[in-house]
C-alpha positions as CSV (number, residue, x, y, z in Angstrom):
1,M,-0.1,-12.6,-28.7
2,P,2.5,-14.7,-27.1
3,G,2.0,-15.3,-23.4
4,S,3.4,-17.9,-20.9
5,L,7.0,-18.4,-20.2
6,F,6.6,-21.9,-19.0
7,K,4.2,-23.2,-21.4
8,K,4.3,-23.6,-25.2
9,I,3.9,-20.0,-26.6
10,S,0.1,-19.4,-27.6
11,L,-2.0,-16.4,-28.7
12,V,-3.4,-14.4,-25.9
13,N,-6.2,-11.7,-26.5
14,I,-5.3,-8.9,-23.9
15,D,-7.0,-5.6,-24.4
16,I,-3.8,-3.4,-23.8
17,P,-2.2,-1.0,-26.1
18,L,1.2,-2.7,-25.9
19,P,2.6,-5.9,-27.6
20,Y,2.4,-8.8,-25.0
21,S,4.9,-11.7,-25.1
22,S,7.3,-13.7,-23.1
23,A,9.9,-12.4,-25.5
24,F,9.9,-9.1,-23.6
25,E,10.7,-10.5,-20.3
26,G,14.2,-9.2,-19.3
27,E,13.6,-5.9,-21.1
28,R,15.5,-3.0,-19.5
29,I,14.1,0.5,-19.3
30,S,17.1,3.1,-19.3
31,E,16.9,6.5,-17.4
32,K,16.3,8.5,-20.7
33,D,13.5,6.1,-21.6
34,L,11.7,6.2,-18.3
35,R,8.4,7.8,-17.9
36,V,7.5,6.8,-14.4
37,E,8.8,4.4,-11.6
38,F,6.8,2.9,-8.8
39,G,8.4,1.5,-5.6
40,G,12.0,0.5,-5.6
41,K,14.7,1.2,-3.0
42,K,13.5,4.5,-1.9
43,G,9.8,4.1,-2.6
44,L,6.8,2.7,-1.2
45,A,5.0,-0.3,-3.0
46,L,3.1,-3.5,-2.3
47,E,1.6,-6.4,-4.3
48,F,-0.7,-8.6,-2.5
49,L,-3.1,-11.3,-3.7
50,T,-5.7,-12.8,-1.5
51,S,-8.8,-15.1,-1.9
52,K,-12.3,-13.7,-1.2
53,S,-15.8,-15.2,-1.2
54,E,-17.8,-15.2,-4.4
55,D,-19.9,-12.2,-3.5
56,E,-16.9,-10.1,-2.7
57,V,-15.3,-10.3,-6.0
58,E,-16.7,-8.7,-9.3
59,D,-14.9,-10.5,-12.2
60,G,-13.0,-7.9,-14.4
61,K,-13.5,-4.9,-12.1
62,I,-10.5,-2.6,-12.1
63,K,-10.3,0.4,-10.0
64,I,-7.7,3.1,-9.6
65,I,-7.5,4.9,-6.2
66,G,-5.5,8.1,-6.7
67,P,-3.7,9.8,-9.6
68,D,-3.0,7.8,-12.9
69,I,0.2,8.1,-14.8
70,E,-0.6,11.2,-16.7
71,Q,-1.2,13.2,-13.4
72,L,2.0,12.2,-11.9
73,G,4.3,14.2,-13.9
74,L,7.2,13.4,-16.1
75,G,9.9,11.2,-15.0
76,G,8.3,10.5,-11.7
77,R,10.6,8.4,-9.4
78,S,9.8,5.9,-6.5
79,L,6.2,6.8,-6.5
80,P,3.9,4.8,-4.3
81,L,1.8,1.8,-5.8
82,A,-0.3,-0.9,-4.2
83,V,-1.5,-3.5,-6.5
84,I,-4.2,-5.5,-4.6
85,V,-5.6,-8.5,-6.4
86,D,-8.7,-10.3,-5.1
87,V,-9.7,-13.7,-6.5
88,Y,-12.5,-16.2,-6.1
89,G,-12.4,-19.9,-7.2
90,R,-14.4,-22.9,-6.2
91,K,-11.1,-24.8,-6.1
92,M,-8.8,-21.9,-4.6
93,Q,-7.0,-22.6,-1.5
94,K,-5.2,-20.2,0.9
95,D,-2.0,-22.1,0.2
96,F,-2.4,-21.0,-3.5
97,E,-2.3,-17.2,-2.7
98,P,1.5,-16.7,-2.7
99,I,1.9,-18.7,-5.7
100,L,-0.5,-16.6,-7.8
101,E,0.7,-13.5,-6.2
102,R,4.4,-14.2,-7.4
103,Q,3.0,-14.4,-11.0
104,I,2.4,-10.7,-11.0
105,H,6.3,-10.4,-11.6
106,R,6.1,-12.5,-14.7
107,F,2.8,-11.3,-16.0
108,V,3.7,-7.6,-16.0
109,N,7.0,-8.2,-17.5
110,C,5.6,-9.7,-20.6
111,A,4.3,-6.2,-21.7
112,Q,6.7,-4.4,-23.9
113,G,7.8,-1.2,-22.2
114,L,7.1,-2.4,-18.6
115,T,9.5,-3.9,-16.2
116,H,8.9,-5.5,-12.8
117,T,11.3,-6.5,-10.2
118,G,11.0,-7.9,-6.6
119,Q,7.8,-9.0,-4.7
120,R,5.5,-8.4,-1.8
121,Q,6.6,-4.9,-0.4
122,M,10.0,-4.8,-2.1
123,N,9.0,-4.5,-5.7
124,L,9.7,-2.0,-8.7
125,I,7.7,-1.3,-11.7
126,R,9.0,0.9,-14.5
127,V,7.0,2.3,-17.4
128,S,8.7,3.7,-20.5
129,H,8.0,6.7,-22.6
130,E,7.0,4.7,-25.5
131,A,4.5,2.6,-23.6
132,Y,3.0,5.8,-22.1
133,R,2.6,7.5,-25.8
134,N,1.1,4.1,-26.9
135,G,-1.7,4.6,-24.3
136,F,-0.7,2.5,-21.3
137,R,-2.1,3.5,-18.1
138,L,-2.5,2.0,-14.6
139,K,-5.5,0.3,-15.5
140,H,-3.8,-2.0,-17.9
141,I,-1.8,-3.6,-15.2
142,G,-5.1,-4.8,-13.9
143,V,-6.2,-5.8,-17.5
144,I,-3.1,-8.0,-17.8
145,L,-3.6,-9.6,-14.3
146,H,-7.3,-10.4,-14.9
147,A,-6.6,-12.0,-18.3
148,M,-3.5,-14.0,-17.4
149,L,-4.8,-15.3,-14.1
150,H,-7.8,-16.7,-16.0
151,Q,-5.5,-17.9,-18.9
152,E,-3.2,-19.8,-16.7
153,Y,-4.9,-20.7,-13.6
154,G,-8.6,-21.0,-14.9
155,A,-8.7,-24.4,-13.2
156,I,-8.7,-22.8,-9.7
157,V,-9.7,-19.1,-10.4
158,D,-13.3,-18.1,-11.4
159,K,-13.2,-14.4,-10.7
160,V,-10.5,-11.8,-10.5
161,Q,-10.6,-8.0,-9.5
162,V,-7.8,-5.5,-9.2
163,R,-7.4,-2.3,-7.2
164,L,-4.4,-0.2,-7.6
165,Y,-3.6,2.6,-4.9
166,T,-1.2,5.6,-5.8
167,K,-1.8,7.6,-2.6
168,K,1.1,7.2,0.0
169,E,-1.2,7.0,3.1
170,A,-3.4,4.4,1.6
171,V,-0.4,2.3,0.5
172,K,1.0,2.5,4.0
173,K,-2.2,1.5,5.6
174,L,-2.6,-1.5,3.2
175,L,1.1,-2.6,3.8
176,I,0.4,-2.9,7.5
177,A,-2.2,-5.4,7.0
178,A,-0.5,-7.2,4.3
179,K,2.7,-7.7,6.4
180,K,0.5,-9.6,8.9
181,V,-0.4,-12.0,6.1
182,F,3.1,-12.3,4.9
183,D,4.3,-13.0,8.5
184,Q,1.5,-15.9,8.8
185,R,2.6,-17.4,5.5
186,D,6.4,-17.4,6.8
187,E,5.4,-18.9,10.0
188,R,3.9,-21.9,8.5
189,L,7.3,-23.6,8.2
190,N,8.0,-23.6,12.0
191,G,9.2,-27.0,13.2
192,M,10.0,-28.3,9.7
193,T,13.5,-29.2,9.0
194,D,15.6,-30.1,5.9
195,E,16.1,-33.5,7.4
196,S,12.3,-33.9,7.9
197,V,11.6,-34.2,4.1
198,D,12.9,-36.4,1.4
199,T,12.1,-33.8,-1.5
200,Y,13.4,-30.3,-2.1
201,Y,12.0,-27.9,-4.8
202,S,13.3,-25.8,-7.6
203,C,12.4,-22.3,-8.5
204,L,13.0,-21.3,-12.0
205,I,10.7,-18.2,-12.2
206,C,13.7,-15.8,-12.9
207,Q,15.3,-17.8,-15.6
208,S,13.9,-15.3,-18.2
209,F,16.5,-12.8,-16.6
210,T,19.1,-15.3,-15.5
211,P,19.0,-18.3,-17.8
212,N,21.6,-20.4,-15.7
213,H,20.2,-19.6,-12.2
214,V,18.5,-22.4,-10.3
215,C,17.1,-21.7,-6.9
216,V,16.8,-24.7,-4.6
217,I,14.1,-24.3,-1.8
218,T,14.2,-26.4,1.4
219,P,12.2,-26.2,4.5
220,E,15.0,-24.2,6.2
221,R,16.1,-22.2,3.2
222,I,13.3,-20.0,1.7
223,G,13.8,-18.7,-2.0
224,I,16.2,-15.8,-2.2
225,C,13.6,-13.5,-3.2
226,G,11.9,-14.0,0.2
227,A,8.5,-14.8,-1.6
228,Y,8.6,-18.7,-1.9
229,S,8.8,-21.1,0.9
230,W,9.2,-25.0,0.6
231,L,5.4,-25.2,1.3
232,D,4.7,-22.5,-1.4
233,A,6.9,-24.5,-4.0
234,K,5.2,-27.7,-3.0
235,A,1.8,-26.1,-3.6
236,S,2.9,-24.6,-6.8
237,F,4.0,-28.1,-8.2
238,E,0.5,-29.3,-7.4
239,V,-1.1,-26.3,-9.3
240,T,1.2,-26.5,-12.2
241,P,3.0,-29.8,-12.5
242,T,5.0,-28.5,-15.5
243,G,5.8,-25.2,-13.9
244,P,8.9,-23.5,-12.5
245,N,8.7,-25.3,-9.2
246,Q,9.9,-29.0,-9.6
247,P,10.5,-31.6,-7.0
248,I,14.1,-32.7,-6.5
249,L,14.5,-36.0,-4.6
250,K,17.3,-35.7,-2.3
251,G,18.8,-39.1,-2.7
252,K,22.4,-39.8,-1.8
253,A,24.1,-37.1,0.3
254,L,27.6,-36.2,-0.9
255,N,28.5,-34.0,1.9
256,K,26.0,-33.2,4.7
257,R,27.9,-30.5,6.2
258,L,28.2,-28.6,2.9
259,G,24.6,-29.5,2.0
260,Q,25.4,-31.5,-1.3
261,W,23.3,-34.1,-2.7
262,K,24.0,-36.1,-5.8
263,S,20.5,-35.5,-7.4
264,V,20.4,-31.8,-6.5
265,N,23.7,-31.5,-8.3
266,E,22.4,-33.2,-11.2
267,F,19.2,-31.2,-11.3
268,V,21.1,-27.8,-11.0
269,S,23.6,-28.8,-13.7
270,S,20.8,-29.8,-16.1
271,K,18.7,-26.6,-15.6
272,S,21.7,-24.3,-15.6
273,S,22.8,-25.7,-19.1
274,K,25.8,-27.3,-17.2
275,V,27.1,-23.9,-16.2
276,I,27.0,-24.9,-12.6
277,E,28.0,-28.4,-11.8
278,K,27.6,-28.5,-8.1
279,V,26.0,-26.5,-5.4
280,S,26.3,-26.5,-1.6
281,L,23.1,-25.5,0.1
282,Y,24.9,-24.7,3.4
283,S,28.1,-23.0,2.4
284,L,29.1,-19.5,1.6
285,I,32.6,-20.5,0.4
286,N,32.3,-23.9,-1.3
287,F,30.2,-24.0,-4.2
288,P,27.5,-21.4,-2.9
289,Q,24.2,-21.4,-4.7
290,S,23.9,-18.9,-7.4
291,S,21.8,-15.7,-7.5
292,C,19.4,-14.0,-9.9
293,G,18.9,-10.3,-9.3
294,Y,16.0,-10.2,-6.9
295,F,17.4,-11.5,-3.6
296,E,16.5,-9.6,-0.4
297,C,20.0,-9.7,1.1
298,I,23.6,-10.3,0.1
299,I,26.0,-12.2,2.5
300,A,29.6,-11.3,2.0
301,I,32.7,-12.6,3.6
302,I,35.1,-10.2,5.5
303,P,38.4,-12.1,5.9
304,E,39.9,-9.4,8.1
305,V,37.6,-10.2,11.0
306,N,37.2,-13.9,10.2
307,G,33.5,-13.2,9.8
308,V,30.5,-12.2,7.3
309,M,28.3,-9.3,7.0
310,V,24.8,-9.0,5.6
311,A,23.3,-6.0,3.8
312,H,19.7,-5.8,2.6
313,R,18.4,-4.2,-0.5
314,N,16.9,-1.1,1.1
315,Y,20.2,-0.1,2.7
316,S,21.8,2.5,0.5
317,G,25.0,3.3,2.4
318,L,28.4,1.9,2.2
319,T,29.3,-1.3,4.0
320,P,32.7,-1.9,5.8
321,S,33.7,-3.7,2.6
322,G,33.8,-0.3,0.9
323,M,30.8,-1.3,-1.4
324,D,27.2,-0.6,-1.3
325,F,24.5,-3.0,-1.9
326,V,24.4,-2.5,-5.7
327,A,28.2,-3.1,-6.1
328,L,27.9,-6.1,-4.0
329,A,25.0,-7.6,-5.9
330,G,27.0,-7.1,-9.1
331,L,29.2,-9.8,-7.8
332,V,26.7,-12.5,-7.7
333,E,23.5,-11.5,-9.9
334,R,22.9,-12.9,-13.2
335,G,23.4,-16.5,-12.1
336,A,27.1,-16.1,-10.9
337,Q,28.3,-18.6,-8.5
338,T,30.9,-16.6,-6.5
339,P,32.6,-18.0,-3.5
340,G,32.4,-15.8,-0.3
341,F,29.2,-14.0,-1.6
342,L,25.6,-15.2,-1.5
343,G,22.2,-13.7,-2.3
344,A,19.6,-14.7,0.4
345,S,16.2,-13.9,1.9
346,K,16.0,-12.0,5.2
347,L,14.4,-15.1,6.9
348,Y,17.6,-17.3,5.8
349,I,19.5,-15.4,8.4
350,L,17.3,-16.7,11.2
351,S,17.6,-20.3,9.8
352,K,19.7,-23.0,11.6
353,K,21.2,-23.7,8.3
354,F,22.5,-20.0,7.7
355,I,25.9,-20.7,6.3
356,S,26.0,-23.6,8.8
357,A,29.0,-25.0,7.0
358,E,31.1,-22.1,8.1
359,G,29.8,-21.8,11.7
360,G,26.4,-20.3,11.2
361,L,25.0,-17.1,12.8
362,K,28.2,-16.8,15.2
363,R,30.0,-15.4,11.9
364,L,27.9,-12.5,11.4
365,V,29.7,-9.3,12.4
366,W,27.9,-6.5,10.7
367,M,24.4,-5.7,9.3
368,P,22.5,-2.4,8.8
369,K,20.6,-1.2,11.9
370,E,17.2,-1.2,10.0
371,L,17.5,-4.9,9.1
372,K,18.6,-5.8,12.7
373,E,15.4,-4.0,13.9
374,L,13.3,-5.6,11.3
375,L,14.4,-9.1,12.3
376,G,14.0,-7.9,16.0
377,D,13.1,-10.6,18.6
378,K,13.4,-13.5,16.1
379,L,17.1,-12.7,15.6
380,K,17.5,-12.4,19.3
381,K,15.9,-15.8,19.7
382,A,18.1,-17.3,17.1
383,A,21.2,-16.1,18.9
384,Q,19.9,-17.5,22.3
385,D,19.3,-20.7,20.5
386,I,22.9,-21.2,19.5
387,G,24.2,-20.3,23.0
388,E,25.2,-16.6,22.3
389,P,22.5,-14.4,24.0
390,D,24.7,-11.3,23.7
391,L,25.4,-11.7,19.9
392,L,23.0,-8.9,18.9
393,E,25.2,-6.3,20.7
394,Q,28.3,-7.9,19.3
395,I,27.0,-7.3,15.7
396,A,28.1,-4.0,14.3
397,D,26.0,-1.7,12.2
398,E,26.6,1.5,10.4
399,G,26.2,3.5,13.8
400,V,29.5,2.0,15.1
401,A,31.5,0.8,12.0
402,N,31.3,2.3,8.6
403,T,34.8,1.2,7.6
404,L,36.9,-2.1,7.7
405,E,39.2,-0.5,10.4
406,E,36.3,0.5,12.5
407,L,34.8,-3.0,12.3
408,V,38.1,-4.7,13.1
409,S,38.3,-2.6,16.2
410,F,34.7,-3.2,17.3
411,V,35.0,-7.1,16.9
412,K,38.0,-7.1,19.1
413,K,36.4,-4.7,21.6
414,V,33.3,-6.8,22.1
415,K,35.1,-10.2,21.7
416,H,32.8,-11.4,18.9
417,P,32.7,-15.0,18.9
418,T,34.0,-15.3,15.5
419,I,37.6,-14.4,16.6
420,F,37.6,-17.6,18.5
421,M,36.6,-19.7,15.6
422,E,38.7,-21.5,13.1
423,S,39.8,-19.4,10.0
424,L,37.3,-19.0,7.2
425,I,40.0,-19.1,4.5
């Protein structure tokens, strides 16, 4: 059966009761066709791959801890699921873990009747009625991952075992431990800047869903999904030189303030089928980077207060713009390049390159309370670093401003720095 997206299609013998092909990537499962859903905006989910010693991994072992699909009831929604993958390889390195982990998205999507979105602890897996009737059960996720990791990464992976947890308390416990590792991965870039390297990297993993979207990853701009850093993309290229993470030599700068380079524009134009002719890595307004559907946050301009707001995927309420996350996402997903709107990762908010062409963090006037608390001391430090130690208290959340009128009043009351800056438009 057909397999990899990034290779020439070849037959793969996977012991699952579903057709398996890259042709099924991008498949949508409607509400009426839905048998069960794991994770999502209101759910609890995790996918985590880590390397172990040889004696800790039993190749091909797949274990389900908790109820399987047939025991979860018809039409189950936002159910907990942790997919834990342990690998051993003589040539395996810690730096390769997030690269292999991110392939879970692609591998699961190739099975007809399954859809997968997101990554880490912000993922969603859907199973259709037809897939269930054909015999699909949770163990088959393990079968897919075991087969495809061997198929595509056999040069560095010798053993693969998979555990799937469906009990809420177990997933919560695993999530605590996994978050520590995610934080460690993200911290590796400390001290690196866009100016300190001569090469950026592309990410084309999501082109099965958004064929014209090209993500450009730099040391100070992590992938919009939040899962791939510059170091991850660099390691991915070393593992798979023909894969989705390709080097882009910066070359001649066209506009350093906007973050435009001639070679980056040429690469993006080529890989987007010339739909996107130029991209500004540091601007929200002038040729912003396009977005797929899996960004962690959305940044949106609010002209009435001369600033921007940020909403994250887990926030389900309305923003001062009058739109919720889903409505805002509709303006930029599917590879759209929409001035004034930008898909981004949570960590990008902390970057010195955060919409730096428009004045950076000083422009941020609203964000959900949960996101503010999630970024915590890191956001406070970022504000201090730009000489605005009181900025956190000057950024509104849903507790003080749910409407545009309330936000305008709040910004004036606290004398937010953005009111003293030049006009955004």
